[in-house]
N, CA, C and O atoms as a GROMACS GRO file, in nm:
protein
  384
    1UNK      N    1  11.277   2.849   2.716
    1UNK     CA    2  11.137   2.876   2.758
    1UNK      C    3  11.033   2.791   2.687
    1UNK      O    4  10.937   2.741   2.745
    2UNK      N    5  11.056   2.778   2.564
    2UNK     CA    6  10.963   2.699   2.479
    2UNK      C    7  10.976   2.552   2.517
    2UNK      O    8  10.880   2.478   2.500
    3UNK      N    9  11.091   2.507   2.568
    3UNK     CA   10  11.112   2.376   2.617
    3UNK      C   11  11.020   2.349   2.737
    3UNK      O   12  10.962   2.242   2.748
    4UNK      N   13  11.009   2.445   2.824
    4UNK     CA   14  10.921   2.440   2.947
    4UNK      C   15  10.779   2.432   2.902
    4UNK      O   16  10.703   2.355   2.961
    5UNK      N   17  10.737   2.506   2.802
    5UNK     CA   18  10.595   2.497   2.752
    5UNK      C   19  10.568   2.356   2.681
    5UNK      O   20  10.456   2.305   2.681
    6UNK      N   21  10.675   2.299   2.622
    6UNK     CA   22  10.660   2.167   2.566
    6UNK      C   23  10.635   2.065   2.674
    6UNK      O   24  10.552   1.975   2.661
    7UNK      N   25  10.711   2.083   2.782
    7UNK     CA   26  10.702   1.990   2.894
    7UNK      C   27  10.563   1.999   2.955
    7UNK      O   28  10.505   1.896   2.989
    8UNK      N   29  10.507   2.118   2.970
    8UNK     CA   30  10.373   2.134   3.021
    8UNK      C   31  10.266   2.065   2.933
    8UNK      O   32  10.173   2.002   2.984
    9UNK      N   33  10.282   2.080   2.806
    9UNK     CA   34  10.191   2.019   2.711
    9UNK      C   35  10.204   1.866   2.722
    9UNK      O   36  10.103   1.795   2.726
   10UNK      N   37  10.323   1.818   2.726
   10UNK     CA   38  10.346   1.669   2.742
   10UNK      C   39  10.279   1.612   2.866
   10UNK      O   40  10.210   1.510   2.861
   11UNK      N   41  10.302   1.684   2.984
   11UNK     CA   42  10.241   1.637   3.101
   11UNK      C   43  10.088   1.646   3.090
   11UNK      O   44  10.017   1.558   3.139
   12UNK      N   45  10.038   1.750   3.028
   12UNK     CA   46   9.893   1.758   3.017
   12UNK      C   47   9.834   1.647   2.938
   12UNK      O   48   9.730   1.591   2.973
   13UNK      N   49   9.905   1.612   2.824
   13UNK     CA   50   9.858   1.511   2.744
   13UNK      C   51   9.866   1.371   2.805
   13UNK      O   52   9.783   1.283   2.781
   14UNK      N   53   9.972   1.357   2.886
   14UNK     CA   54   9.993   1.229   2.958
   14UNK      C   55   9.881   1.218   3.061
   14UNK      O   56   9.820   1.112   3.075
   15UNK      N   57   9.854   1.327   3.133
   15UNK     CA   58   9.741   1.320   3.229
   15UNK      C   59   9.612   1.296   3.167
   15UNK      O   60   9.529   1.222   3.221
   16UNK      N   61   9.591   1.354   3.054
   16UNK     CA   62   9.468   1.330   2.975
   16UNK      C   63   9.450   1.187   2.937
   16UNK      O   64   9.344   1.128   2.956
   17UNK      N   65   9.555   1.131   2.883
   17UNK     CA   66   9.551   0.990   2.851
   17UNK      C   67   9.527   0.896   2.970
   17UNK      O   68   9.449   0.801   2.962
   18UNK      N   69   9.591   0.924   3.074
   18UNK     CA   70   9.567   0.838   3.208
   18UNK      C   71   9.426   0.854   3.249
   18UNK      O   72   9.360   0.756   3.285
   19UNK      N   73   9.376   0.977   3.245
   19UNK     CA   74   9.240   1.001   3.286
   19UNK      C   75   9.143   0.933   3.202
   19UNK      O   76   9.045   0.879   3.253
   20UNK      N   77   9.163   0.933   3.074
   20UNK     CA   78   9.075   0.861   2.975
   20UNK      C   79   9.077   0.712   2.999
   20UNK      O   80   8.974   0.645   2.993
   21UNK      N   81   9.197   0.662   3.025
   21UNK     CA   82   9.223   0.516   3.056
   21UNK      C   83   9.147   0.473   3.178
   21UNK      O   84   9.074   0.375   3.176
   22UNK      N   85   9.164   0.548   3.284
   22UNK     CA   86   9.099   0.519   3.409
   22UNK      C   87   8.949   0.530   3.395
   22UNK      O   88   8.875   0.449   3.453
   23UNK      N   89   8.902   0.627   3.319
   23UNK     CA   90   8.760   0.647   3.294
   23UNK      C   91   8.696   0.525   3.227
   23UNK      O   92   8.586   0.480   3.258
   24UNK      N   93   8.779   0.474   3.131
   24UNK     CA   94   8.730   0.353   3.048
   24UNK      C   95   8.729   0.230   3.142
   24UNK      O   96   8.633   0.153   3.144
   25UNK      N   97   8.837   0.213   3.221
   25UNK     CA   98   8.839   0.096   3.312
   25UNK      C   99   8.730   0.088   3.406
   25UNK      O  100   8.678  -0.020   3.436
   26UNK      N  101   8.691   0.209   3.459
   26UNK     CA  102   8.586   0.210   3.568
   26UNK      C  103   8.458   0.250   3.511
   26UNK      O  104   8.369   0.285   3.588
   27UNK      N  105   8.438   0.249   3.383
   27UNK     CA  106   8.310   0.294   3.317
   27UNK      C  107   8.195   0.188   3.348
   27UNK      O  108   8.216   0.067   3.339
   28UNK      N  109   8.079   0.239   3.384
   28UNK     CA  110   7.969   0.147   3.416
   28UNK      C  111   7.904   0.095   3.285
   28UNK      O  112   7.794   0.040   3.291
   29UNK      N  113   7.966   0.109   3.172
   29UNK     CA  114   7.894   0.059   3.050
   29UNK      C  115   7.963  -0.074   3.013
   29UNK      O  116   8.070  -0.106   3.064
   30UNK      N  117   7.900  -0.151   2.924
   30UNK     CA  118   7.952  -0.272   2.875
   30UNK      C  119   8.064  -0.244   2.777
   30UNK      O  120   8.084  -0.129   2.737
   31UNK      N  121   8.139  -0.346   2.738
   31UNK     CA  122   8.253  -0.332   2.649
   31UNK      C  123   8.210  -0.283   2.514
   31UNK      O  124   8.277  -0.201   2.452
   32UNK      N  125   8.092  -0.336   2.466
   32UNK     CA  126   8.047  -0.293   2.333
   32UNK      C  127   7.998  -0.147   2.337
   32UNK      O  128   8.020  -0.075   2.240
   33UNK      N  129   7.934  -0.101   2.443
   33UNK     CA  130   7.891   0.037   2.455
   33UNK      C  131   8.011   0.132   2.466
   33UNK      O  132   8.010   0.244   2.414
   34UNK      N  133   8.113   0.084   2.534
   34UNK     CA  134   8.234   0.164   2.551
   34UNK      C  135   8.307   0.176   2.415
   34UNK      O  136   8.358   0.283   2.382
   35UNK      N  137   8.312   0.073   2.343
   35UNK     CA  138   8.377   0.078   2.205
   35UNK      C  139   8.305   0.173   2.117
   35UNK      O  140   8.364   0.257   2.050
   36UNK      N  141   8.178   0.160   2.118
   36UNK     CA  142   8.090   0.250   2.039
   36UNK      C  143   8.116   0.394   2.080
   36UNK      O  144   8.134   0.483   1.996
   37UNK      N  145   8.119   0.414   2.210
   37UNK     CA  146   8.141   0.548   2.258
   37UNK      C  147   8.274   0.606   2.211
   37UNK      O  148   8.282   0.721   2.165
   38UNK      N  149   8.383   0.521   2.223
   38UNK     CA  150   8.511   0.560   2.178
   38UNK      C  151   8.520   0.587   2.028
   38UNK      O  152   8.581   0.684   1.982
   39UNK      N  153   8.455   0.495   1.953
   39UNK     CA  154   8.452   0.522   1.811
   39UNK      C  155   8.376   0.652   1.772
   39UNK      O  156   8.414   0.720   1.676
   40UNK      N  157   8.271   0.686   1.845
   40UNK     CA  158   8.202   0.816   1.826
   40UNK      C  159   8.288   0.927   1.855
   40UNK      O  160   8.295   1.022   1.777
   41UNK      N  161   8.359   0.922   1.969
   41UNK     CA  162   8.449   1.031   2.016
   41UNK      C  163   8.569   1.044   1.918
   41UNK      O  164   8.611   1.155   1.887
   42UNK      N  165   8.622   0.931   1.870
   42UNK     CA  166   8.724   0.940   1.765
   42UNK      C  167   8.683   1.007   1.639
   42UNK      O  168   8.759   1.084   1.580
   43UNK      N  169   8.555   0.976   1.595
   43UNK     CA  170   8.506   1.042   1.481
   43UNK      C  171   8.491   1.190   1.503
   43UNK      O  172   8.528   1.272   1.418
   44UNK      N  173   8.437   1.225   1.616
   44UNK     CA  174   8.421   1.369   1.648
   44UNK      C  175   8.552   1.442   1.652
   44UNK      O  176   8.563   1.556   1.607
   45UNK      N  177   8.654   1.373   1.707
   45UNK     CA  178   8.787   1.439   1.716
   45UNK      C  179   8.849   1.457   1.578
   45UNK      O  180   8.910   1.559   1.548
   46UNK      N  181   8.830   1.350   1.491
   46UNK     CA  182   8.882   1.360   1.362
   46UNK      C  183   8.810   1.482   1.281
   46UNK      O  184   8.875   1.561   1.213
   47UNK      N  185   8.680   1.488   1.295
   47UNK     CA  186   8.607   1.594   1.227
   47UNK      C  187   8.649   1.732   1.284
   47UNK      O  188   8.656   1.828   1.209
   48UNK      N  189   8.677   1.742   1.416
   48UNK     CA  190   8.719   1.869   1.475
   48UNK      C  191   8.858   1.907   1.422
   48UNK      O  192   8.886   2.022   1.389
   49UNK      N  193   8.946   1.803   1.415
   49UNK     CA  194   9.088   1.828   1.366
   49UNK      C  195   9.079   1.871   1.221
   49UNK      O  196   9.148   1.966   1.182
   50UNK      N  197   8.996   1.804   1.135
   50UNK     CA  198   8.987   1.849   1.001
   50UNK      C  199   8.930   1.993   0.986
   50UNK      O  200   8.975   2.071   0.901
   51UNK      N  201   8.829   2.025   1.071
   51UNK     CA  202   8.773   2.162   1.060
   51UNK      C  203   8.875   2.265   1.096
   51UNK      O  204   8.890   2.368   1.030
   52UNK      N  205   8.949   2.236   1.208
   52UNK     CA  206   9.052   2.324   1.249
   52UNK      C  207   9.158   2.337   1.150
   52UNK      O  208   9.205   2.449   1.128
   53UNK      N  209   9.201   2.229   1.086
   53UNK     CA  210   9.310   2.238   0.986
   53UNK      C  211   9.259   2.321   0.862
   53UNK      O  212   9.337   2.396   0.802
   54UNK      N  213   9.128   2.307   0.825
   54UNK     CA  214   9.067   2.376   0.719
   54UNK      C  215   9.072   2.530   0.755
   54UNK      O  216   9.110   2.615   0.674
   55UNK      N  217   9.034   2.557   0.878
   55UNK     CA  218   9.029   2.704   0.920
   55UNK      C  219   9.171   2.761   0.920
   55UNK      O  220   9.192   2.875   0.880
   56UNK      N  221   9.266   2.685   0.962
   56UNK     CA  222   9.405   2.730   0.971
   56UNK      C  223   9.460   2.754   0.826
   56UNK      O  224   9.533   2.849   0.799
   57UNK      N  225   9.421   2.663   0.739
   57UNK     CA  226   9.467   2.678   0.602
   57UNK      C  227   9.402   2.803   0.535
   57UNK      O  228   9.467   2.877   0.461
   58UNK      N  229   9.276   2.823   0.564
   58UNK     CA  230   9.213   2.947   0.517
   58UNK      C  231   9.273   3.074   0.571
   58UNK      O  232   9.289   3.173   0.499
   59UNK      N  233   9.306   3.072   0.698
   59UNK     CA  234   9.372   3.183   0.759
   59UNK      C  235   9.514   3.212   0.699
   59UNK      O  236   9.554   3.327   0.677
   60UNK      N  237   9.584   3.101   0.674
   60UNK     CA  238   9.717   3.106   0.615
   60UNK      C  239   9.702   3.169   0.479
   60UNK      O  240   9.779   3.260   0.445
   61UNK      N  241   9.605   3.125   0.399
   61UNK     CA  242   9.589   3.176   0.263
   61UNK      C  243   9.551   3.331   0.267
   61UNK      O  244   9.588   3.409   0.179
   62UNK      N  245   9.477   3.367   0.370
   62UNK     CA  246   9.441   3.508   0.386
   62UNK      C  247   9.568   3.592   0.417
   62UNK      O  248   9.586   3.702   0.366
   63UNK      N  249   9.652   3.536   0.503
   63UNK     CA  250   9.776   3.600   0.544
   63UNK      C  251   9.868   3.613   0.428
   63UNK      O  252   9.934   3.716   0.413
   64UNK      N  253   9.876   3.515   0.346
   64UNK     CA  254   9.961   3.515   0.231
   64UNK      C  255   9.918   3.624   0.132
   64UNK      O  256   9.998   3.701   0.078
   65UNK      N  257   9.789   3.624   0.113
   65UNK     CA  258   9.731   3.730   0.013
   65UNK      C  259   9.756   3.867   0.065
   65UNK      O  260   9.797   3.956  -0.009
   66UNK      N  261   9.732   3.884   0.196
   66UNK     CA  262   9.755   4.022   0.251
   66UNK      C  263   9.912   4.060   0.244
   66UNK      O  264   9.952   4.173   0.214
   67UNK      N  265   9.989   3.959   0.275
   67UNK     CA  266  10.131   3.986   0.247
   67UNK      C  267  10.174   4.027   0.114
   67UNK      O  268  10.254   4.118   0.095
   68UNK      N  269  10.119   3.958   0.020
   68UNK     CA  270  10.143   3.982  -0.121
   68UNK      C  271  10.103   4.129  -0.156
   68UNK      O  272  10.174   4.206  -0.220
   69UNK      N  273   9.979   4.159  -0.106
   69UNK     CA  274   9.931   4.300  -0.133
   69UNK      C  275  10.028   4.403  -0.071
   69UNK      O  276  10.058   4.506  -0.131
   70UNK      N  277  10.074   4.372   0.050
   70UNK     CA  278  10.158   4.466   0.120
   70UNK      C  279  10.295   4.480   0.039
   70UNK      O  280  10.345   4.591   0.020
   71UNK      N  281  10.350   4.373  -0.004
   71UNK     CA  282  10.468   4.373  -0.089
   71UNK      C  283  10.455   4.451  -0.212
   71UNK      O  284  10.545   4.525  -0.252
   72UNK      N  285  10.334   4.432  -0.275
   72UNK     CA  286  10.308   4.506  -0.403
   72UNK      C  287  10.306   4.659  -0.378
   72UNK      O  288  10.359   4.740  -0.455
   73UNK      N  289  10.241   4.692  -0.266
   73UNK     CA  290  10.232   4.839  -0.233
   73UNK      C  291  10.368   4.891  -0.205
   73UNK      O  292  10.400   5.002  -0.247
   74UNK      N  293  10.449   4.818  -0.137
   74UNK     CA  294  10.585   4.858  -0.100
   74UNK      C  295  10.673   4.877  -0.223
   74UNK      O  296  10.755   4.969  -0.232
   75UNK      N  297  10.651   4.784  -0.319
   75UNK     CA  298  10.727   4.787  -0.446
   75UNK      C  299  10.688   4.910  -0.521
   75UNK      O  300  10.774   4.980  -0.575
   76UNK      N  301  10.554   4.941  -0.527
   76UNK     CA  302  10.512   5.063  -0.596
   76UNK      C  303  10.565   5.185  -0.529
   76UNK      O  304  10.607   5.278  -0.597
   77UNK      N  305  10.566   5.188  -0.400
   77UNK     CA  306  10.613   5.307  -0.323
   77UNK      C  307  10.765   5.321  -0.346
   77UNK      O  308  10.814   5.432  -0.361
   78UNK      N  309  10.837   5.212  -0.347
   78UNK     CA  310  10.984   5.220  -0.370
   78UNK      C  311  11.014   5.265  -0.516
   78UNK      O  312  11.105   5.344  -0.542
   79UNK      N  313  10.934   5.209  -0.609
   79UNK     CA  314  10.956   5.253  -0.747
   79UNK      C  315  10.927   5.404  -0.760
   79UNK      O  316  11.001   5.473  -0.830
   80UNK      N  317  10.823   5.457  -0.696
   80UNK     CA  318  10.801   5.592  -0.707
   80UNK      C  319  10.909   5.679  -0.636
   80UNK      O  320  10.943   5.787  -0.684
   81UNK      N  321  10.958   5.630  -0.525
   81UNK     CA  322  11.075   5.702  -0.472
   81UNK      C  323  11.196   5.701  -0.553
   81UNK      O  324  11.267   5.800  -0.563
   82UNK      N  325  11.222   5.590  -0.612
   82UNK     CA  326  11.344   5.586  -0.708
   82UNK      C  327  11.320   5.678  -0.823
   82UNK      O  328  11.412   5.750  -0.863
   83UNK      N  329  11.201   5.680  -0.878
   83UNK     CA  330  11.175   5.769  -0.990
   83UNK      C  331  11.194   5.912  -0.956
   83UNK      O  332  11.258   5.990  -1.027
   84UNK      N  333  11.130   5.945  -0.830
   84UNK     CA  334  11.146   6.084  -0.781
   84UNK      C  335  11.298   6.119  -0.761
   84UNK      O  336  11.340   6.230  -0.793
   85UNK      N  337  11.374   6.029  -0.710
   85UNK     CA  338  11.521   6.054  -0.695
   85UNK      C  339  11.584   6.080  -0.831
   85UNK      O  340  11.657   6.177  -0.848
   86UNK      N  341  11.558   5.994  -0.926
   86UNK     CA  342  11.611   6.015  -1.064
   86UNK      C  343  11.574   6.152  -1.120
   86UNK      O  344  11.659   6.222  -1.173
   87UNK      N  345  11.446   6.189  -1.107
   87UNK     CA  346  11.405   6.323  -1.153
   87UNK      C  347  11.477   6.428  -1.077
   87UNK      O  348  11.524   6.523  -1.140
   88UNK      N  349  11.491   6.420  -0.954
   88UNK     CA  350  11.571   6.522  -0.875
   88UNK      C  351  11.710   6.530  -0.920
   88UNK      O  352  11.766   6.639  -0.935
   89UNK      N  353  11.769   6.412  -0.943
   89UNK     CA  354  11.908   6.414  -0.992
   89UNK      C  355  11.923   6.477  -1.126
   89UNK      O  356  12.014   6.557  -1.147
   90UNK      N  357  11.836   6.444  -1.217
   90UNK     CA  358  11.842   6.508  -1.348
   90UNK      C  359  11.823   6.655  -1.336
   90UNK      O  360  11.894   6.729  -1.403
   91UNK      N  361  11.728   6.705  -1.252
   91UNK     CA  362  11.709   6.853  -1.246
   91UNK      C  363  11.838   6.910  -1.188
   91UNK      O  364  11.883   7.012  -1.241
   92UNK      N  365  11.901   6.857  -1.088
   92UNK     CA  366  12.023   6.916  -1.032
   92UNK      C  367  12.144   6.907  -1.126
   92UNK      O  368  12.234   6.990  -1.123
   93UNK      N  369  12.141   6.807  -1.204
   93UNK     CA  370  12.251   6.789  -1.299
   93UNK      C  371  12.241   6.882  -1.415
   93UNK      O  372  12.342   6.919  -1.474
   94UNK      N  373  12.112   6.926  -1.451
   94UNK     CA  374  12.094   7.015  -1.560
   94UNK      C  375  12.105   7.165  -1.522
   94UNK      O  376  12.103   7.254  -1.607
   95UNK      N  377  12.117   7.188  -1.396
   95UNK     CA  378  12.131   7.330  -1.351
   95UNK      C  379  12.270   7.379  -1.384
   95UNK      O  380  12.366   7.302  -1.378
   96UNK      N  381  12.283   7.510  -1.420
   96UNK     CA  382  12.417   7.571  -1.464
   96UNK      C  383  12.506   7.590  -1.343
   96UNK      O  384  12.618   7.638  -1.356
   0.00000   0.00000   0.00000
């Protein structure tokens, strides 16, 4: 199923590339204007990708921190359960 999704993305990207190429070929702008436009768009895309990467990194850091907190709480709960089990065992063992 993921292979099918990958194919869809590949087709989308290929179509996007062909559309951009056709748009450039039939653009009513001069070559210099087109190059400037493409450079501007490339810069915008780079900045967008960097911003998204930073956001993803921040989200990943938050998830890691939440996971650590959850593990710490579970360890504390498990330690309390083990201690309660030991206490119960000792009480039962000391009964006549």
